[in-house]
C-alpha positions in Angstrom: 15.4 8.7 -16.7 14.2 5.4 -15.1 11.6 3.0 -16.5 9.2 4.3 -14.0 9.4 7.9 -15.3 6.8 8.2 -18.0 3.3 9.8 -18.3 1.5 7.2 -16.3 3.6 7.4 -13.0 5.3 10.4 -11.4 8.2 9.4 -9.2 9.4 12.1 -6.8 12.7 11.0 -5.1 12.7 13.1 -1.9 15.4 13.1 0.7 15.0 9.8 2.5 11.6 8.7 0.9 9.9 8.4 -2.5 6.6 9.8 -3.6 4.9 7.7 -6.3 2.0 9.1 -8.0 -0.7 7.4 -10.3 -0.9 9.8 -13.0 -3.7 9.0 -15.5 -6.2 11.6 -13.9 -8.5 11.7 -16.9 -9.2 8.0 -16.2 -9.4 8.3 -12.5 -5.9 6.7 -12.5 -7.4 3.4 -13.7 -4.8 0.9 -14.5 -3.5 0.0 -18.1 -0.5 -2.3 -18.5 1.9 0.7 -18.9 1.0 2.0 -15.6 1.3 -1.4 -14.1 4.8 -1.7 -15.4 5.8 1.8 -14.3 4.5 1.4 -10.9 6.3 -1.8 -10.4 9.5 -0.4 -11.8 9.2 2.5 -9.3 8.6 0.3 -6.4 11.6 -2.0 -7.5 13.7 1.2 -7.5 12.6 2.2 -3.9 13.2 -1.3 -2.8 16.8 -1.4 -4.1 17.8 2.2 -2.9 19.0 2.2 0.5 18.6 5.9 0.7 14.9 5.5 0.2 13.5 4.4 3.6 9.7 5.0 3.0 7.3 5.2 0.1 4.1 7.3 -0.2 1.8 6.2 -2.9 -1.1 8.6 -4.2 -2.9 9.6 -7.1 -3.1 12.5 -9.4 -6.3 14.7 -9.8 -9.7 14.1 -8.1 -9.3 10.3 -7.4 -6.8 7.7 -6.1 -7.6 4.9 -8.5 -10.6 3.4 -10.2 -9.2 0.0 -10.8 -8.8 -1.7 -14.0 -9.2 0.5 -17.1 -12.3 -1.6 -18.5 -11.7 -0.2 -21.9 -8.7 -2.4 -22.0 -10.7 -5.4 -20.9 -13.8 -5.0 -22.9 -15.5 -8.5 -23.7 -17.1 -6.9 -27.0 -13.7 -6.2 -28.4 -11.6 -9.3 -27.0 -14.5 -12.0 -27.4 -12.8 -15.3 -26.4 -9.2 -14.0 -25.9 -10.4 -12.3 -22.7 -8.8 -14.0 -19.7 -9.2 -12.0 -16.5 -7.3 -14.6 -14.6 -4.2 -14.0 -16.8 -4.5 -10.2 -16.1 -4.7 -10.8 -12.3 -1.7 -13.4 -12.4 0.4 -11.1 -14.5 -0.3 -7.6 -13.1 -2.3 -7.4 -9.9 -1.1 -10.2 -7.9 2.6 -9.3 -8.4 1.9 -5.6 -7.5 0.2 -6.6 -4.2 3.0 -9.1 -3.4 5.4 -6.4 -4.1 3.8 -3.9 -1.7 3.4 -6.4 1.1 7.0 -7.7 0.7 8.8 -4.3 0.6 10.9 -4.2 3.7 10.1 -0.5 3.9 6.8 1.2 5.2 4.5 2.1 2.4 1.9 4.8 3.0 -1.1 5.3 0.9 -2.8 8.9 0.7 -6.2 8.0 -0.8 -7.3 11.4 -2.4 -10.5 10.5 -3.7 -12.4 7.4 -5.0 -10.6 4.1 -4.5 -12.8 1.5 -6.4 -12.1 -2.0 -7.4 -8.6 -3.0 -7.5 -7.8 0.7 -6.6 -9.4 0.1 -3.2 -7.7 -3.1 -2.6 -4.1 -2.0 -3.7 -4.6 0.9 -1.1 -5.7 -1.7 1.5 -2.3 -3.5 0.8 -0.3 -0.6 1.9 1.0 -0.4 5.4 -0.5 2.8 6.6 -3.5 4.3 4.8 -4.6 7.9 5.1 -7.8 9.0 3.4 -9.3 12.5 2.7 -12.7 13.0 4.1 -14.2 13.1 0.6 -12.5 9.7 -0.3 -14.8 6.6 -0.8 -13.8 2.9 -0.9 -16.0 0.7 -3.3 -15.8 -3.0 -4.0 -17.2 -2.3 -7.5 -16.7 -5.8 -8.9 -20.2 -7.1 -8.3 -21.7 -4.2 -10.4 -20.2 -5.7 -13.4 -20.4 -9.4 -12.5 -17.0 -10.0 -11.2 -15.3 -11.2 -7.9 -13.1 -8.8 -5.8 -9.4 -9.4 -6.5 -6.1 -7.7 -5.7 -6.5 -9.3 -2.3 -9.8 -7.7 -1.5 -11.6 -10.8 -0.3 -8.6 -11.2 2.0 -7.9 -7.8 3.3 -11.6 -6.7 3.8 -12.5 -10.0 5.7 -9.1 -9.7 7.7 -9.7 -6.0 8.7 -13.6 -5.6 9.2 -14.8 -9.2 9.5 -16.8 -11.5 7.3 -20.3 -9.8 7.8 -19.2 -6.5 6.7 -16.7 -7.7 4.0 -19.4 -9.8 2.3 -22.0 -7.1 2.5 -19.8 -4.6 0.8 -18.7 -7.1 -1.8 -21.9 -8.1 -2.5 -23.7 -4.7 -2.7 -20.9 -2.7 -4.0 -21.9 0.0 -1.4 -19.4 2.9 -1.1 -17.7 3.2 2.2 -16.7 6.7 3.3 -13.3 7.6 4.7 -15.0 8.6 8.0 -16.5 5.0 8.2 -13.4 3.1 6.8 -11.5 4.7 9.9 -14.2 3.7 12.2 -14.3 0.1 11.1 -10.5 -0.2 11.1 -10.2 -0.5 7.4 -7.6 2.5 7.3 -5.5 4.2 9.8 -7.0 7.8 9.7 -9.3 10.1 7.9 -8.0 13.7 7.6 -9.6 16.8 5.9 -9.1 17.2 2.4 -6.8 20.0 2.3 -4.5 18.4 5.0 -4.1 15.0 3.4 -0.9 16.0 1.5 0.8 17.5 4.4 0.0 14.9 6.8 1.1 11.9 4.4 4.4 13.7 3.6 5.0 14.4 7.3 4.4 10.8 8.1 6.7 9.6 5.2 9.4 12.0 6.6 9.0 10.8 10.2 9.3 7.0 8.9 12.3 7.8 6.8 14.2 8.6 9.7 13.2 5.6 11.7 14.7 2.1 12.2 14.1 0.9 8.6 15.2 -2.7 9.3 13.0 -3.1 12.3 10.0 -1.7 10.3 10.6 -4.4 7.6 10.5 -7.1 10.5 7.3 -5.4 11.9 5.5 -5.9 8.6 6.7 -9.4 8.3 5.3 -10.2 11.8 2.1 -8.5 11.4 1.4 -9.9 8.0 2.0 -13.5 9.2 -0.2 -13.3 12.4 -3.4 -14.0 10.9 -2.3 -17.4 9.4 -0.3 -18.4 12.3 -1.2 -20.0 15.8 -0.2 -18.2 18.9 2.8 -20.6 19.3 4.0 -20.1 15.8 3.7 -16.3 16.1 5.5 -16.4 19.5 8.4 -18.2 17.5 8.4 -15.9 14.8 8.6 -12.9 17.2 11.6 -14.5 18.9 13.4 -14.9 15.7 12.6 -11.6 14.2 13.8 -10.1 17.5 16.9 -11.9 17.3 17.7 -10.3 14.0 16.6 -6.8 15.3 18.8 -7.1 18.3 21.8 -7.5 16.1 21.0 -4.4 14.2 22.9 -1.0 14.2 19.6 0.6 14.8 18.9 -1.4 18.0 22.5 -0.3 19.3 21.8 3.4 18.4 18.2 3.4 19.9 19.5 2.0 23.3 22.4 4.4 23.2 20.0 7.2 22.4 17.7 6.3 25.2 20.3 6.0 27.8 21.9 9.3 26.8 18.5 11.0 26.6 19.0 12.2 23.0 17.3 11.8 19.7 18.2 8.6 17.9 19.9 8.8 14.6 19.0 5.7 12.9 20.8 4.5 9.9 18.1 1.9 8.8 20.6 -0.6 8.3 20.5 -4.3 9.6 24.4 -4.7 10.4 26.5 -3.0 12.9 
């Protein structure tokens, strides 16, 4: 049993991909320290395992994640010992960086409410599918806090400053349908189709050119901070790496031979 296999996380190792489920349904999967550590351990295992070529993240029960378990960060109990900056630096920032840095696609299936840090962890993933009943809520202002876990960056980058500031200031919920319309997420699906569609996508990506997927993530995540010239240079450098991969050779061979490519996901030939 790995460090990720405890009651706060369910880690299902499928053929070619891993399904990781936040598993504190009685708390809407809100984070405590044990769940943070278990999730990071599961992602570490997925990153290190060459047989795992995609990750699906979702939540148990009726919600994806309600953010931080406030019972663990109650000022009345902690008084002057409360340091939310330490919480962010120790738990949330490393998790977001881990998801963004994983050189494999990370799919998020949002099966219900995604609030606070839970919403922003979902937005950190590469492809977000949400059930029709799902809602995204920047709940921070409701308790006198600032959005964290990349929320101010993700929202502003995805939907623009005007909408992002309004959502963060009002704490208004965004439906899955509106999130898809605004470009916050990839797609809304009917509730009863979410699991099947998310798993089918994970299976599809698990058979793809994993090395190239990692480079695509790197390029896309660098774009907003680069000038066009810098991004053109990055594309050149990444394409040089991709062109030396076994997957490129297989992809071209399959195209010329008019057959389905059998990608290995590996960098070297």
